C-alpha positions as semicolon CSV with decimal commas, in nm:
position;residue;x (nm);y (nm);z (nm)
1;M;7,651;-4,057;0,783
2;S;7,631;-3,981;1,154
3;Q;7,315;-3,862;1,325
4;H;7,477;-3,522;1,384
5;D;7,555;-3,478;1,013
6;E;7,196;-3,572;0,919
7;K;7,053;-3,300;1,147
8;R;7,290;-3,041;1,005
9;R;7,194;-3,133;0,648
10;K;6,823;-3,088;0,723
11;L;6,893;-2,754;0,886
12;L;7,088;-2,634;0,583
13;G;6,803;-2,744;0,356
14;R;6,563;-2,527;0,548
15;L;6,797;-2,228;0,547
16;N;6,848;-2,243;0,172
17;R;6,469;-2,179;0,110
18;P;6,370;-1,821;0,014
19;L;6,268;-1,612;0,311
20;A;6,007;-1,332;0,289
21;Y;6,018;-1,021;0,492
22;S;5,731;-1,109;0,719
23;A;5,664;-1,191;1,081
24;P;5,880;-1,510;1,083
25;L;6,182;-1,316;0,947
26;L;6,145;-1,054;1,215
27;A;6,158;-1,331;1,470
28;L;6,501;-1,428;1,334
29;V;6,636;-1,077;1,338
30;A;6,483;-0,974;1,669
31;G;6,816;-1,027;1,839
32;G;7,000;-0,804;1,595
33;A;7,154;-1,087;1,393
34;I;7,056;-1,331;1,123
35;L;7,167;-1,683;1,069
36;Q;7,373;-1,742;0,757
37;A;7,480;-2,072;0,618
38;T;7,788;-2,106;0,397
39;A;7,883;-2,425;0,232
40;S;8,203;-2,547;0,072
41;D;8,306;-2,872;-0,077
42;S;8,449;-2,999;0,248
43;S;8,247;-2,836;0,525
44;T;7,948;-2,627;0,608
45;Q;7,957;-2,347;0,865
46;L;7,681;-2,162;1,043
47;E;7,751;-1,801;1,129
48;M;7,564;-1,530;1,314
49;T;7,607;-1,215;1,111
50;P;7,523;-0,880;1,275
51;V;7,238;-0,695;1,115
52;S;7,249;-0,324;1,082
53;K;6,981;-0,097;1,226
54;T;6,891;0,005;0,875
55;S;6,817;-0,355;0,779
56;L;6,610;-0,408;1,088
57;L;6,421;-0,086;1,018
58;L;6,351;-0,191;0,660
59;A;6,223;-0,529;0,773
60;S;6,010;-0,372;1,043
61;N;5,869;-0,112;0,804
62;H;5,792;-0,382;0,554
63;A;5,599;-0,580;0,812
64;E;5,417;-0,271;0,931
65;A;5,328;-0,176;0,574
66;E;5,198;-0,525;0,512
67;A;4,984;-0,512;0,826
68;Q;4,865;-0,161;0,743
69;G;4,772;-0,271;0,390
70;E;4,569;-0,557;0,528
71;A;4,396;-0,324;0,776
72;E;4,322;-0,070;0,503
73;G;4,183;-0,345;0,282
74;E;3,956;-0,466;0,560
75;A;3,844;-0,108;0,634
76;E;3,776;-0,045;0,265
77;A;3,573;-0,366;0,240
78;E;3,374;-0,268;0,548
79;A;3,316;0,080;0,406
80;E;3,196;-0,066;0,075
81;A;2,965;-0,306;0,257
82;E;2,830;-0,022;0,470
83;A;2,781;0,196;0,161
84;E;2,594;-0,084;-0,012
85;G;2,381;-0,128;0,298
86;D;2,305;0,244;0,312
87;A;2,218;0,246;-0,059
88;W;1,986;-0,050;-0,008
89;A;1,823;0,119;0,293
90;E;1,780;0,441;0,094
91;G;1,625;0,245;-0,191
92;E;1,386;0,075;0,050
93;A;1,298;0,411;0,206
94;E;1,239;0,566;-0,135
95;G;1,022;0,271;-0,235
96;E;0,820;0,302;0,085
97;G;0,794;0,677;0,032
98;E;0,669;0,628;-0,322
99;A;0,420;0,364;-0,208
100;E;0,302;0,590;0,073
101;G;0,276;0,884;-0,168
102;E;0,077;0,674;-0,413
103;G;-0,150;0,557;-0,131
104;E;-0,206;0,914;-0,012
105;A;-0,270;1,031;-0,368
106;E;-0,517;0,751;-0,422
107;G;-0,692;0,835;-0,093
108;E;-0,705;1,201;-0,187
109;G;-0,842;1,107;-0,528
110;E;-1,115;0,899;-0,367
111;A;-1,192;1,182;-0,127
112;E;-1,213;1,427;-0,416
113;G;-1,437;1,185;-0,603
114;D;-1,668;1,164;-0,302
115;A;-1,664;1,541;-0,273
116;E;-1,754;1,582;-0,639
117;G;-2,022;1,315;-0,636
118;G;-2,128;1,392;-0,281
119;P;-2,260;1,152;-0,017
120;N;-2,590;1,132;-0,205
121;A;-2,435;1,033;-0,541
122;G;-2,667;0,792;-0,717
123;V;-2,982;0,892;-0,530
124;A;-2,986;1,266;-0,607
125;R;-3,100;1,398;-0,943
126;P;-2,814;1,430;-1,194
127;D;-2,748;1,775;-1,335
128;D;-2,858;1,676;-1,686
129;Y;-3,170;1,492;-1,572
130;S;-3,522;1,606;-1,657
131;P;-3,813;1,396;-1,515
132;D;-4,077;1,253;-1,746
133;Y;-4,353;1,268;-1,486
134;S;-4,535;1,558;-1,322
135;E;-4,484;1,612;-0,952
136;T;-4,816;1,797;-0,923
137;G;-5,024;1,509;-1,062
138;G;-5,216;1,446;-1,383
139;N;-4,983;1,163;-1,497
140;P;-5,111;0,902;-1,750
141;R;-5,321;0,616;-1,610
142;E;-5,092;0,359;-1,770
143;M;-4,793;0,512;-1,590
144;L;-4,974;0,497;-1,256
145;A;-5,079;0,134;-1,312
146;R;-4,720;0,039;-1,390
147;G;-4,604;0,224;-1,080
148;K;-4,855;0,039;-0,862
149;A;-4,727;-0,297;-0,988
150;L;-4,364;-0,201;-0,926
151;Y;-4,456;-0,080;-0,576
152;S;-4,512;-0,444;-0,478
153;D;-4,233;-0,595;-0,691
154;T;-3,977;-0,773;-0,467
155;T;-3,745;-0,843;-0,762
156;L;-3,632;-0,481;-0,756
157;S;-3,444;-0,549;-0,430
158;T;-3,168;-0,788;-0,332
159;N;-3,324;-0,886;0,001
160;G;-3,684;-0,971;-0,092
161;L;-3,831;-0,635;0,010
162;S;-4,058;-0,413;-0,192
163;C;-4,199;-0,065;-0,133
164;A;-4,523;-0,225;-0,009
165;T;-4,334;-0,433;0,248
166;C;-4,276;-0,121;0,458
167;H;-4,555;0,108;0,341
168;G;-4,848;-0,124;0,279
169;S;-5,066;-0,138;-0,029
170;E;-5,421;-0,085;-0,146
171;G;-5,454;0,238;0,047
172;S;-5,306;0,124;0,380
173;D;-5,017;0,379;0,354
174;T;-4,813;0,285;0,662
175;G;-4,460;0,367;0,771
176;Y;-4,456;0,731;0,663
177;N;-4,361;1,024;0,886
178;A;-4,576;1,333;0,926
179;T;-4,356;1,519;0,678
180;F;-4,498;1,293;0,405
181;Q;-4,817;1,497;0,421
182;Q;-4,635;1,781;0,247
183;P;-4,615;1,789;-0,135
184;F;-4,286;1,697;-0,302
185;P;-4,019;1,805;-0,259
186;H;-4,021;1,760;0,117
187;R;-3,803;1,626;0,396
188;V;-3,769;1,250;0,436
189;A;-3,588;1,144;0,754
190;M;-3,399;0,853;0,595
191;A;-3,273;1,069;0,308
192;D;-3,161;1,340;0,550
193;D;-2,998;1,104;0,799
194;Q;-2,820;0,871;0,557
195;F;-2,756;1,090;0,253
196;G;-2,758;1,445;0,386
197;M;-3,050;1,550;0,167
198;S;-3,267;1,808;0,342
199;E;-3,556;1,742;0,102
200;V;-3,627;1,508;-0,187
201;H;-3,838;1,485;-0,500
202;A;-4,057;1,179;-0,557
203;D;-3,802;1,011;-0,785
204;E;-3,522;1,080;-0,535
205;M;-3,730;0,923;-0,260
206;V;-3,767;0,611;-0,473
207;Q;-3,390;0,596;-0,525
208;V;-3,320;0,634;-0,153
209;C;-3,552;0,340;-0,080
210;M;-3,387;0,134;-0,354
211;V;-3,037;0,186;-0,213
212;A;-3,106;0,180;0,162
213;P;-3,377;-0,062;0,279
214;M;-3,396;-0,260;-0,045
215;A;-3,015;-0,291;-0,078
216;A;-3,018;-0,253;-0,457
217;E;-2,866;-0,025;-0,717
218;P;-3,045;0,299;-0,807
219;L;-3,288;0,271;-1,096
220;E;-3,200;0,426;-1,429
221;W;-3,263;0,797;-1,430
222;G;-3,533;0,869;-1,687
223;G;-3,610;0,499;-1,721
224;E;-3,962;0,355;-1,725
225;E;-3,938;0,197;-1,379
226;L;-3,824;0,509;-1,197
227;T;-4,066;0,734;-1,385
228;S;-4,365;0,510;-1,313
229;L;-4,280;0,461;-0,945
230;A;-4,226;0,835;-0,894
231;A;-4,561;0,919;-1,057
232;Y;-4,733;0,662;-0,836
233;M;-4,567;0,808;-0,522
234;V;-4,704;1,152;-0,608
235;E;-5,055;1,009;-0,582
236;V;-4,975;0,807;-0,268
237;Q;-4,854;1,126;-0,101
238;K;-5,184;1,298;-0,185
239;R;-5,378;1,004;-0,050
240;F;-5,175;1,003;0,275
241;A;-5,236;1,378;0,316
242;G;-5,610;1,327;0,262
243;E;-5,612;1,519;-0,064
244;P;-5,780;1,425;-0,393
245;H;-5,572;1,175;-0,594
246;D;-5,589;0,958;-0,908
247;L;-5,549;0,616;-0,747
């Protein structure tokens, strides 16, 4: 077989493969003709067959439709991705909004709690509290003795202080303002400045000292420690004012 015949055979083999209406086919028909191969037992001929405008239009439309379909598919995929992104962003925003709302609600709840309890919660007399000591005097000797011992007890605080650390003991009575000369209830500067209490009873004064300088929790309302200390302070106040007392 000659070299020319071998080339022609390979060309015929390529032309016999199915062709799709795509960009390569349009390249073949761009000149208005397609290449046809016809074979017989004795010879093979290559012919250029004219292509009608209708055929060219169909091929062109097919290619355009294919390209348009691909473009629409890409646009649809982008739209879906964008929609998913928007949905995710909305979900994040809703989550942040809920978290912010919960935070604001919690803050409002705390603020309401402070408003209900007040800035002096814990050191002011509870509504259902009734003292077991007399603020005018005449309290039992045993109660006063217990109060005197607690007045110097550093274990009541968390920082090693006691009432006597600031106010002395055994009749020294230091560290009181002039307002302490007035009977209870009266104004105490620390209670007014730190807790907004314009005046305090003896037991409230004890609680203010427990929470502020002594850095401890308030004593139990109605308990033996608070009752004894308050009764003792009633007599200390009388002594400081130069009045008769039971100490």
